C-alpha positions as CSV (number, residue, x, y, z in Angstrom):
1,M,-0.6,-19.0,26.1
2,L,2.1,-19.1,23.6
3,N,3.0,-22.6,22.7
4,L,6.8,-22.5,22.8
5,T,9.4,-25.2,23.4
6,L,11.0,-24.5,26.8
7,R,14.5,-25.6,27.8
8,N,15.9,-26.0,31.2
9,I,19.0,-23.9,31.1
10,V,20.6,-25.3,34.3
11,P,23.3,-27.9,33.7
12,V,23.5,-31.2,35.5
13,M,25.1,-30.2,38.8
14,A,27.1,-32.7,40.9
15,S,28.1,-30.1,43.5
16,N,27.2,-26.7,44.7
17,S,29.7,-25.1,42.3
18,Q,30.1,-26.3,38.7
19,D,31.1,-24.6,35.4
20,G,30.5,-21.2,36.9
21,W,27.1,-22.1,38.3
22,V,26.6,-21.8,42.1
23,A,23.8,-23.3,44.1
24,S,23.1,-22.2,47.6
25,A,20.3,-22.4,50.3
26,T,19.5,-21.2,53.8
27,N,18.4,-23.5,56.6
28,E,19.2,-26.5,54.6
29,F,19.8,-30.1,55.8
30,Y,20.2,-31.5,52.2
31,E,22.5,-29.6,49.9
32,A,21.2,-27.1,47.4
33,F,22.7,-28.7,44.3
34,L,20.4,-31.7,44.8
35,A,17.6,-29.6,43.3
36,F,19.6,-29.2,40.1
37,N,21.0,-32.7,39.4
38,H,18.3,-33.6,36.9
39,D,17.4,-36.6,39.1
40,F,13.7,-36.9,40.0
41,S,14.3,-39.8,42.5
42,D,13.1,-38.8,45.9
43,D,15.5,-39.8,48.6
44,V,18.0,-38.0,50.8
45,I,20.7,-37.9,48.1
46,H,18.5,-36.6,45.3
47,A,16.4,-33.8,46.8
48,W,17.0,-30.6,48.5
49,A,15.3,-29.9,51.8
50,G,15.4,-27.4,54.7
51,V,13.7,-26.0,57.7
52,L,11.2,-23.1,57.1
53,P,11.7,-20.4,56.2
54,A,14.3,-21.3,53.5
55,D,15.7,-19.9,50.3
56,L,16.9,-22.0,47.4
57,Q,19.1,-20.0,45.0
58,L,21.1,-20.5,41.8
59,A,23.6,-18.1,40.3
60,S,24.6,-18.3,36.6
61,P,28.0,-17.2,35.2
62,V,26.2,-15.1,32.5
63,L,23.0,-13.3,31.9
64,Q,20.1,-15.6,31.2
65,K,16.7,-15.1,29.6
66,I,14.2,-16.6,32.1
67,S,10.6,-17.1,31.3
68,G,9.6,-19.2,34.3
69,V,10.4,-22.2,36.5
70,R,9.3,-25.7,36.8
71,I,9.2,-27.2,40.3
72,A,9.0,-31.0,41.1
73,G,7.7,-31.4,44.6
74,R,8.7,-34.1,47.1
75,N,7.4,-37.5,46.2
76,S,6.7,-39.6,49.4
77,A,7.2,-36.5,51.6
78,F,5.0,-34.3,49.3
79,T,3.6,-32.4,52.2
80,Q,7.0,-30.7,52.4
81,S,6.5,-29.2,49.0
82,P,6.3,-25.4,49.2
83,S,2.9,-23.8,49.5
84,D,3.8,-20.1,49.9
85,F,6.8,-18.6,48.2
86,T,8.1,-15.9,45.9
87,I,10.1,-16.2,42.7
88,Q,12.8,-13.5,42.7
89,T,15.5,-12.5,40.2
90,S,18.6,-10.4,40.5
91,L,21.4,-9.1,38.3
92,N,24.0,-8.8,41.1
93,G,22.8,-11.2,43.9
94,T,22.1,-8.3,46.2
95,D,19.2,-6.3,44.7
96,W,16.2,-8.7,44.2
97,T,13.0,-8.3,42.2
98,I,10.0,-10.4,43.1
99,Q,8.6,-11.7,39.8
100,R,5.7,-13.8,41.2
101,T,4.1,-14.5,44.6
102,L,2.4,-17.9,45.2
103,S,0.4,-19.0,48.2
104,G,-2.0,-21.7,49.3
105,L,-0.6,-24.3,46.8
106,T,-1.3,-28.0,47.4
107,W,0.7,-30.9,46.1
108,T,0.4,-34.6,45.3
109,G,3.2,-37.1,45.2
110,S,5.6,-36.7,42.3
111,E,3.7,-33.6,41.0
112,Q,5.4,-31.0,38.9
113,K,4.2,-27.4,38.5
114,T,5.3,-24.7,36.0
115,F,5.2,-21.1,36.9
116,N,5.6,-18.6,34.1
117,L,6.9,-15.1,34.8
118,P,4.8,-12.1,33.5
119,S,7.6,-11.4,30.9
120,I,10.9,-12.8,29.9
121,V,13.5,-11.5,32.4
122,E,17.2,-11.1,31.9
123,A,19.0,-12.1,35.2
124,K,22.0,-13.9,36.6
125,Y,20.4,-15.0,39.9
126,L,17.1,-16.7,40.7
127,K,15.8,-17.5,44.2
128,I,12.8,-19.4,45.5
129,A,12.0,-17.8,48.9
130,I,9.8,-20.3,50.7
131,T,7.8,-19.1,53.8
132,N,5.5,-22.1,54.2
133,S,4.9,-25.7,53.1
134,V,1.9,-28.0,53.2
135,Q,2.9,-29.5,56.5
136,G,4.4,-26.2,57.9
137,T,7.8,-27.2,59.4
138,Y,10.0,-28.5,56.7
139,T,10.2,-27.9,53.0
140,G,11.8,-29.5,50.0
141,I,12.1,-29.6,46.2
142,T,13.1,-32.6,44.2
143,E,14.0,-30.6,41.0
144,L,14.0,-26.9,40.2
145,E,14.3,-26.1,36.5
146,I,14.9,-22.6,35.2
147,L,13.1,-22.2,31.9
148,S,13.8,-20.2,28.7
149,P,12.0,-20.6,25.4
150,V,14.3,-22.4,22.9
151,T,13.2,-19.9,20.2
152,H,13.7,-17.0,22.5
153,Y,17.2,-18.3,23.3
154,N,18.0,-18.3,19.6
155,L,16.5,-14.8,19.1
156,S,18.7,-13.4,21.7
157,N,21.8,-14.5,19.8
158,S,21.0,-14.1,16.1
159,L,18.1,-13.6,13.7
160,H,15.7,-16.5,14.0
161,G,14.2,-18.0,10.8
162,D,10.8,-18.4,12.4
163,A,10.6,-14.7,13.5
164,F,8.9,-11.7,12.1
165,A,11.8,-9.2,12.5
166,F,12.4,-5.5,11.8
167,T,14.5,-2.7,13.1
168,V,13.4,0.6,14.6
169,E,15.4,3.7,15.5
170,T,14.9,5.9,18.5
171,T,16.6,9.3,18.7
172,T,16.1,10.3,22.3
173,P,16.4,8.6,25.7
174,D,13.3,6.9,27.1
175,E,11.6,6.9,23.7
176,T,8.8,4.4,23.2
177,F,7.8,2.2,20.3
178,T,4.3,0.6,20.0
179,L,3.5,-2.4,18.0
180,P,0.7,-1.6,15.6
181,L,-1.7,-4.4,16.5
182,V,-5.2,-4.2,15.1
183,D,-8.4,-5.0,17.1
184,G,-10.2,-8.1,16.0
185,G,-7.0,-10.2,15.5
186,T,-5.6,-13.1,17.5
187,F,-2.4,-12.5,19.5
188,D,-0.3,-14.9,21.4
189,F,3.4,-14.2,20.8
190,L,6.8,-13.5,22.2
191,C,8.3,-10.1,21.4
192,N,12.1,-9.6,21.9
193,W,12.6,-5.9,21.9
194,G,16.3,-6.0,21.1
195,D,17.6,-4.5,24.3
196,G,17.6,-7.5,26.5
197,V,13.9,-7.4,27.3
198,S,11.1,-9.6,26.1
199,N,7.4,-9.8,26.6
200,L,4.6,-12.2,26.1
201,I,1.7,-10.4,24.3
202,S,-1.8,-11.8,24.2
203,A,-4.1,-8.9,23.1
204,Y,-4.1,-6.0,20.6
205,N,-4.2,-3.6,23.6
206,D,-1.9,-5.6,25.9
207,A,0.1,-3.2,28.1
208,N,3.3,-4.8,26.8
209,I,2.8,-3.6,23.1
210,T,4.5,-0.4,24.1
211,H,8.2,-0.6,25.0
212,T,10.5,2.1,26.4
213,Y,14.1,2.2,25.2
214,S,16.4,3.8,27.8
215,T,18.9,5.0,25.3
216,A,18.6,6.2,21.7
217,G,19.7,3.7,19.0
218,T,18.7,1.1,16.5
219,Y,17.1,-2.0,17.8
220,T,16.0,-5.3,16.3
221,I,12.5,-6.4,17.2
222,Q,11.7,-10.0,16.8
223,M,8.2,-11.6,17.2
224,I,7.4,-15.3,17.2
225,G,4.0,-17.0,17.9
226,T,0.6,-15.8,16.6
227,C,-0.1,-12.3,15.4
228,T,-2.8,-12.1,12.8
229,K,-3.2,-8.3,12.4
230,F,-0.2,-6.1,12.2
231,A,-0.7,-2.8,10.3
232,F,0.6,0.7,10.6
233,N,-2.0,2.0,8.2
234,N,-0.2,5.3,7.9
235,G,-0.2,5.9,11.6
236,G,1.4,5.0,14.9
237,D,5.2,4.8,15.1
238,K,5.5,4.5,11.4
239,A,8.4,6.9,11.2
240,K,10.7,4.8,13.5
241,V,10.8,1.6,11.3
242,R,14.1,1.2,9.3
243,K,14.6,-2.3,7.9
244,L,12.4,-5.4,7.4
245,L,14.7,-8.3,8.2
246,N,12.5,-11.3,8.1
247,V,8.8,-12.1,7.5
248,A,7.8,-15.5,8.8
249,D,4.2,-16.7,9.1
250,L,2.7,-15.5,12.4
251,G,-0.8,-16.2,10.9
252,F,-1.0,-12.8,9.3
253,V,-4.4,-11.9,7.7
254,Q,-3.6,-8.2,7.8
255,L,-0.1,-6.9,7.3
256,D,1.1,-3.4,6.2
257,F,3.9,-0.9,6.6
258,Y,1.9,1.8,5.0
259,G,3.5,5.2,5.7
260,C,6.8,3.9,7.1
261,S,8.8,6.5,5.3
262,G,12.0,5.5,7.0
263,L,11.7,1.9,5.9
264,T,14.4,1.6,3.2
265,E,15.1,-2.1,2.8
266,I,13.5,-5.5,2.6
267,V,16.3,-7.9,3.4
268,R,15.0,-11.2,2.2
269,P,11.9,-12.7,0.6
270,F,8.9,-13.5,2.8
271,R,8.6,-16.9,4.4
272,R,5.5,-19.0,3.6
273,L,2.5,-16.9,4.5
274,E,-0.5,-19.2,4.3
275,S,-3.2,-16.9,5.7
276,L,-2.5,-13.5,4.0
277,T,-4.8,-12.9,1.1
278,D,-5.0,-9.1,1.3
279,A,-1.7,-7.3,0.8
280,S,-3.1,-3.9,-0.1
281,F,-1.0,-0.9,1.1
282,L,1.7,-3.4,2.1
283,F,4.6,-1.0,1.5
284,A,2.6,2.1,0.5
285,S,4.6,5.3,1.0
286,C,7.7,3.5,2.2
287,S,11.3,4.5,1.0
288,I,12.1,1.1,-0.4
289,I,14.4,1.3,-3.4
290,S,14.8,-2.4,-4.3
291,I,12.5,-5.4,-4.2
292,P,14.1,-8.7,-3.4
293,V,13.9,-11.3,-6.2
294,G,11.3,-13.9,-5.2
295,L,9.7,-11.7,-2.6
296,F,6.3,-13.3,-2.8
297,N,7.3,-16.8,-4.0
298,E,5.9,-18.4,-0.8
299,C,2.8,-16.2,-0.6
300,I,0.6,-18.1,-3.0
301,Y,-2.7,-17.1,-1.4
302,I,-2.4,-13.4,-1.9
303,T,-5.3,-12.0,-4.0
304,N,-5.1,-8.2,-3.5
305,M,-2.1,-6.0,-4.2
306,Y,-4.0,-2.7,-4.3
307,D,-1.5,0.2,-3.6
308,A,1.1,-2.4,-2.4
309,F,4.1,-0.3,-3.5
310,Y,2.3,3.1,-3.9
311,N,4.7,6.0,-3.9
312,C,7.8,3.9,-3.3
313,P,11.1,5.1,-4.9
314,I,11.8,1.6,-6.3
315,T,14.0,1.7,-9.4
316,S,12.9,-1.6,-11.0
317,V,10.4,-4.4,-10.8
318,P,12.2,-7.8,-10.6
319,E,11.3,-10.4,-13.1
320,G,8.9,-13.0,-11.9
321,L,7.8,-10.9,-8.9
322,F,4.2,-12.2,-9.1
323,D,4.8,-15.6,-10.8
324,K,3.7,-17.7,-7.8
325,L,0.7,-15.6,-7.0
326,V,-1.7,-17.7,-8.9
327,N,-4.7,-16.4,-7.0
328,L,-3.9,-12.7,-7.6
329,T,-6.9,-10.7,-8.8
330,V,-6.3,-7.1,-8.0
331,V,-3.2,-5.0,-8.9
332,N,-5.0,-1.7,-9.1
333,R,-2.5,1.1,-8.3
334,C,0.1,-1.5,-7.2
335,F,3.0,0.7,-8.5
336,N,1.0,3.9,-8.6
337,E,3.3,7.0,-8.5
338,C,6.5,4.9,-8.3
339,Q,8.2,7.6,-10.4
340,Y,11.8,6.2,-10.2
341,I,11.1,3.0,-12.0
342,V,13.3,3.2,-15.2
343,G,13.6,1.2,-18.3
344,N,11.5,-1.5,-19.9
345,L,9.2,-3.7,-17.9
346,D,9.2,-7.5,-17.8
347,E,6.5,-8.1,-20.4
348,N,5.5,-11.3,-18.6
349,I,5.1,-9.7,-15.2
350,F,1.5,-10.9,-15.1
351,L,1.7,-13.9,-17.4
352,Y,0.9,-16.5,-14.7
353,N,-1.7,-14.4,-13.0
354,T,-4.7,-15.5,-15.0
355,L,-7.3,-14.4,-12.5
356,I,-6.5,-10.7,-12.6
357,S,-9.7,-8.7,-12.8
358,D,-8.5,-5.2,-11.9
359,I,-5.4,-3.7,-13.3
360,Q,-6.4,0.0,-13.5
361,Y,-3.7,2.5,-12.6
362,C,-1.2,-0.3,-11.9
363,F,1.7,1.8,-13.2
364,N,0.1,5.2,-13.1
365,N,2.5,8.1,-13.5
366,N,5.7,6.0,-13.8
367,V,7.3,8.5,-16.2
368,G,10.7,6.6,-16.2
369,I,9.2,3.4,-17.7
370,T,10.3,3.1,-21.4
371,G,10.1,0.5,-24.1
372,T,7.3,-1.7,-25.5
373,G,6.9,-4.2,-22.7
374,W,3.7,-2.6,-21.7
375,Q,2.0,-3.8,-24.9
376,Q,2.6,-7.5,-24.0
377,I,1.5,-6.9,-20.4
378,I,-1.9,-5.6,-21.6
379,A,-2.1,-8.3,-24.2
380,N,-1.5,-11.0,-21.6
381,C,-4.2,-9.7,-19.4
382,E,-6.7,-9.3,-22.2
383,A,-5.9,-12.9,-23.4
384,Q,-7.1,-14.4,-20.1
385,E,-10.1,-16.7,-20.2
386,T,-11.9,-14.0,-18.2
387,P,-10.0,-10.8,-18.9
388,P,-10.2,-7.7,-16.7
389,A,-13.3,-5.6,-17.2
390,T,-10.9,-2.9,-18.4
391,T,-7.2,-2.3,-18.7
392,T,-7.9,1.5,-18.9
393,G,-5.5,3.6,-17.0
394,C,-2.9,0.8,-16.3
395,F,-0.2,3.0,-17.8
396,S,-1.7,6.5,-17.3
397,G,0.9,9.1,-17.2
398,C,3.7,6.9,-18.5
399,S,4.9,9.3,-21.2
400,G,8.1,7.5,-21.9
401,L,6.6,4.3,-23.3
402,D,7.2,3.5,-27.0
403,G,4.1,3.4,-29.2
404,F,1.8,4.2,-26.3
405,P,-1.8,5.1,-27.3
406,L,-3.9,7.1,-25.0
407,I,-7.3,5.9,-26.3
408,P,-9.7,4.1,-24.0
409,G,-8.4,0.6,-23.1
410,S,-5.0,2.1,-22.3
411,W,-5.5,5.4,-20.5
412,G,-8.0,7.4,-18.6
413,G,-9.4,4.7,-16.2
414,D,-11.0,6.8,-13.4
415,G,-14.1,7.5,-15.6
416,S,-13.2,11.1,-16.1
417,L,-13.1,10.9,-19.9
418,Q,-16.7,11.7,-21.0
419,L,-16.3,12.1,-24.7
420,H,-13.6,11.2,-27.1
421,L,-14.0,11.7,-30.9
422,D,-11.0,10.7,-33.0
423,A,-11.2,10.9,-36.8
424,S,-8.2,8.5,-37.1
425,Q,-10.4,5.8,-35.5
426,I,-13.3,6.1,-38.0
427,V,-13.4,2.9,-40.1
428,G,-14.9,1.9,-43.3
429,K,-14.8,5.3,-44.9
430,V,-13.1,6.7,-48.0
431,N,-12.5,10.3,-49.0
432,D,-15.7,12.4,-49.1
433,D,-17.9,9.8,-47.5
434,T,-20.5,11.3,-45.2
435,V,-20.1,10.8,-41.5
436,T,-23.6,10.2,-40.2
437,Q,-22.2,8.8,-36.9
438,W,-18.9,9.6,-35.3
439,D,-18.4,7.1,-32.5
440,D,-17.4,8.1,-29.1
441,L,-14.4,6.2,-27.9
442,S,-14.8,7.0,-24.2
443,G,-17.0,4.0,-23.6
444,N,-20.0,6.3,-22.7
445,E,-21.7,5.9,-26.1
446,N,-21.9,9.7,-26.6
447,H,-22.0,9.2,-30.3
448,A,-22.2,12.3,-32.6
449,T,-24.9,11.7,-35.3
450,E,-26.6,13.5,-38.2
451,A,-28.8,12.1,-40.9
452,T,-29.7,15.1,-43.0
453,N,-26.7,17.4,-43.1
454,P,-23.7,15.3,-42.1
455,P,-20.0,16.4,-42.5
456,V,-17.7,14.3,-44.6
457,Y,-14.7,12.2,-44.1
458,K,-11.4,13.6,-45.5
459,T,-8.2,11.6,-45.9
460,N,-4.6,12.7,-45.4
461,I,-5.4,16.0,-43.8
462,Q,-2.6,16.1,-41.0
463,N,0.3,13.8,-40.6
464,S,-1.2,11.4,-43.1
465,L,-4.3,11.1,-40.9
466,P,-7.9,11.9,-41.7
467,A,-10.3,14.5,-40.4
468,V,-14.0,15.3,-40.3
469,Y,-14.9,18.2,-42.6
470,F,-17.7,20.7,-41.9
471,D,-18.5,22.8,-45.0
472,G,-19.7,26.0,-43.2
473,V,-23.1,25.9,-45.0
474,N,-25.2,23.4,-43.1
475,D,-23.1,20.6,-41.8
476,L,-23.4,19.6,-38.2
477,L,-23.3,16.6,-35.7
478,T,-25.4,16.2,-32.6
479,I,-24.6,14.5,-29.3
480,A,-27.8,13.8,-27.2
481,H,-27.9,15.5,-23.9
482,K,-26.9,13.5,-20.8
483,A,-26.6,14.9,-17.3
484,S,-23.1,13.4,-17.2
485,L,-22.0,15.7,-20.0
486,N,-22.7,18.7,-17.8
487,C,-19.1,18.4,-16.6
488,Y,-17.7,20.6,-13.8
489,P,-14.7,21.0,-13.5
490,I,-14.2,20.5,-17.2
491,S,-11.2,20.0,-19.5
492,I,-11.8,20.3,-23.3
493,F,-9.1,19.4,-25.8
494,A,-9.5,19.7,-29.6
495,I,-7.4,19.4,-32.7
496,Y,-8.8,21.5,-35.6
497,K,-7.9,23.2,-38.9
498,T,-9.8,26.0,-40.7
499,T,-9.5,28.6,-43.5
500,S,-12.2,31.0,-42.5
501,I,-13.8,32.5,-39.4
502,A,-17.5,32.8,-38.7
503,D,-18.5,34.5,-35.5
504,Y,-19.7,32.1,-32.8
505,A,-19.1,29.1,-35.0
506,P,-18.7,26.1,-32.7
507,I,-16.1,23.4,-32.8
508,I,-18.2,22.0,-30.0
509,K,-20.8,23.7,-28.0
510,K,-23.5,22.8,-25.4
511,T,-25.5,26.1,-25.0
512,A,-28.8,27.4,-26.4
513,Q,-29.1,30.4,-28.7
514,G,-28.4,33.6,-26.8
515,S,-27.5,31.7,-23.6
516,H,-24.3,31.4,-21.6
517,N,-25.7,28.4,-19.8
518,G,-23.4,25.6,-20.8
519,Y,-20.0,25.4,-22.3
520,G,-18.2,25.4,-25.6
521,L,-15.3,26.1,-28.0
522,F,-16.1,28.5,-30.8
523,T,-14.6,31.0,-33.2
524,H,-15.1,34.8,-32.8
525,N,-13.2,37.8,-34.0
526,T,-10.5,35.6,-35.6
527,R,-9.8,34.0,-32.3
528,I,-10.7,30.8,-30.6
529,W,-12.9,31.2,-27.4
530,G,-13.9,29.1,-24.5
531,L,-17.1,29.5,-22.4
532,Y,-18.5,28.0,-19.3
533,G,-21.4,29.3,-17.2
534,I,-25.0,29.2,-16.1
535,G,-26.0,32.6,-17.7
536,V,-24.7,35.9,-19.0
537,S,-24.3,37.3,-15.5
538,N,-22.7,34.1,-14.1
539,C,-20.1,32.7,-16.4
540,T,-16.4,32.6,-17.3
541,I,-15.5,33.4,-20.9
542,I,-12.1,33.8,-22.5
543,S,-10.2,34.0,-25.8
544,D,-6.7,33.1,-26.9
545,S,-4.0,35.7,-27.2
546,G,-4.7,36.4,-30.9
547,I,-3.0,33.6,-32.8
548,T,-4.2,33.5,-36.4
549,I,-6.4,30.4,-36.7
550,N,-7.8,30.7,-40.2
551,D,-4.5,29.8,-41.8
552,N,-5.3,26.2,-43.0
553,I,-2.8,24.9,-40.4
554,C,-3.5,22.3,-37.7
555,H,-4.0,23.8,-34.3
556,Y,-4.4,22.5,-30.7
557,V,-6.7,24.1,-28.1
558,K,-7.2,23.4,-24.5
559,F,-9.9,25.0,-22.4
560,V,-10.5,24.3,-18.7
561,A,-12.9,25.7,-16.1
562,D,-13.4,25.3,-12.4
563,S,-14.4,27.3,-9.4
564,S,-11.4,29.7,-9.9
565,G,-12.3,30.6,-13.5
566,S,-11.1,29.4,-16.9
567,I,-7.9,29.0,-18.9
568,I,-7.4,28.6,-22.6
569,I,-4.2,27.7,-24.5
570,N,-4.0,27.6,-28.3
571,D,-1.0,25.7,-29.6
572,S,2.0,26.6,-27.4
573,E,1.0,30.1,-26.4
574,N,1.1,31.2,-22.8
575,P,-2.0,30.4,-20.9
576,I,-4.7,33.1,-20.8
577,S,-7.0,33.1,-17.7
578,A,-10.3,34.7,-16.8
579,S,-12.3,34.9,-13.5
580,W,-15.9,34.3,-13.1
581,T,-18.5,37.0,-13.7
582,G,-21.0,36.6,-10.9
583,T,-21.5,33.2,-9.2
584,Q,-19.5,30.2,-10.2
585,Q,-21.8,27.1,-10.6
586,K,-22.1,23.9,-12.4
587,T,-24.3,24.1,-15.6
588,E,-27.5,22.1,-15.5
589,T,-28.4,22.8,-19.1
590,A,-30.5,20.2,-21.0
591,E,-29.1,21.3,-24.4
592,D,-27.5,18.7,-26.8
593,I,-23.9,19.1,-27.8
594,L,-23.4,20.4,-31.4
595,L,-20.4,20.2,-33.5
596,G,-19.9,22.6,-36.5
597,R,-23.2,24.6,-36.3
598,F,-25.1,26.7,-33.9
599,L,-28.8,26.3,-34.6
600,G,-30.9,29.4,-34.8
601,I,-28.2,31.8,-36.0
602,A,-25.8,31.9,-38.9
603,A,-22.9,30.4,-37.0
604,L,-21.4,27.6,-39.0
605,Y,-17.9,26.2,-38.7
606,D,-16.0,25.8,-42.0
607,G,-13.1,23.5,-41.3
608,H,-11.7,20.2,-40.1
609,I,-12.0,18.6,-36.7
610,M,-9.5,15.8,-36.0
611,E,-10.0,15.0,-32.4
612,V,-12.0,16.2,-29.4
613,M,-11.8,15.1,-25.7
614,I,-13.9,16.2,-22.8
615,F,-13.0,15.3,-19.1
616,N,-15.0,16.0,-16.0
617,K,-11.9,17.0,-14.1
618,L,-8.7,19.0,-14.3
619,L,-6.0,16.7,-15.4
620,T,-2.9,16.2,-13.2
621,A,0.4,17.5,-14.4
622,G,1.5,13.9,-15.3
623,E,-1.7,13.2,-17.2
624,L,-1.5,16.5,-19.0
625,T,2.1,15.9,-20.0
626,N,1.1,12.4,-21.2
627,L,-1.8,13.7,-23.2
628,N,0.1,16.6,-24.8
629,S,2.8,14.1,-25.8
630,Y,0.2,11.8,-27.4
631,L,-1.5,14.6,-29.3
632,A,1.8,16.2,-30.5
633,S,3.2,12.9,-31.7
634,K,0.0,11.8,-33.4
635,W,-0.8,15.0,-35.2
636,N,2.8,16.3,-35.7
637,L,2.3,19.4,-33.6
638,T,4.4,21.4,-31.2
639,I,2.7,21.4,-27.8
640,S,4.2,22.7,-24.6
């Protein structure tokens, strides 16, 4: 059982009435107070004795927390020690509750026995009602100690530093709260429920893990002992938790308040947690606004902070939050969707975490973060002896950052970006050099190549940046087919500029001649068109609203398709949508991707292509805002 220090709450008594304490007995021939004089000598002036049956009782001036009793039997006359008796408690001295029933006990000389109650009881009166002894005529007790845990005694008065403590709120009479203990853990702890009741708990499914509060209100729950697995995991009574007052080490190996939407405050930093390594989902979807400085300073063994503060309305990240977590390896999604963080970040937030291997989506969709601190954060991680495999997506959706590029290595991270061609990233070229290979920046090595009729590199085409020029005669680039390029859903973004229109001339296209099996962006009837399908009878095809595109002005086009149909947007026009004709289905075409030319027919693109991106998903609103901001700023466009 729980290894707690116990104290005898009874004062040294020299008479039956002392300092508000009153000792009494029935059928006695030695006075009752002799069992409470703290003297273990065994003679007629130091032990209580009586004729069976006999009751020995003690009244306290105030309510006491009682966890058990310790009885010292008679010494030389040990056969008078009680063999059959009950331990009873009362609040008023009239109405008694039997807490334990003992029978058939045997004793040796000077022996002491401790009898724990099933739970901590609050009472003013305690009685030992003896019905038999070893010898059967007389009974006696040398000392009777009434026990209360020292730690529990402190808990009943003020917050104890060794306790795991939090508040809960009930809103109706007789409402229950259940501790979220997890199977597979070790449990041996004392729980003070905050309403005058305490229980010893020894299993994850112990009957005492559920407590009933007779009246509605806010209660402080305190736990001390061993509790290795405590996790709401977005379930149970998560909605009733209000404040986390103190986190001391109960041997936690699993700890989370995931889904406690009413948890608004962490009052103080954690005490030293020596067993907790996995802090994933620690405060996910809570309502915490502020993180205490030094929260994890005594938690040096934590390695995993995945989703630790996911979707919390915190407004800032304190400097040095992770400085002591020298074993930290995973911060993936740690502050994901924390959209209320504002201002610049501490650029050294991970400076001392040199083992980080996964930082993807750490600050995803934190639109209020500004400044340039993000740059040093990435640089520090990439400067580690063994840097993370990728820093991609760490700041995805953070549209307020200064100088934030959305190229791989800084954005995208879920693997959805299948192709990224960017003329501004082509190196080693001067004006009119041929582009025999346009490197894919997505990391998927979907490079666009052509040896015989390549396009050319043109400088200073838009916003002082270059483009790849297709001459409308025979220029093209080819990207070899991969199954991963048959994206569905699909999002295609392109920046282009042209002076002439040729029907079915592709900016980018993955279909065969005369087929609607595949997808593409192409010009037709002075408009830009988007196509996705598996055939003429099963496709979705759409054009823009008629914006003039052969005006030698840089344009932006977005085309998306999924099970509901397709949408195309050219520049800042209103979206135009189309439904499926026939059955919606993912394309399984084995065709290569072509840029600038449609083999087999006279469909050649005459113009510039600055940038192309293909995703295998529909972007979220935050991602789309971020991407539009990036493209608009980079190419000096108006995109809404």
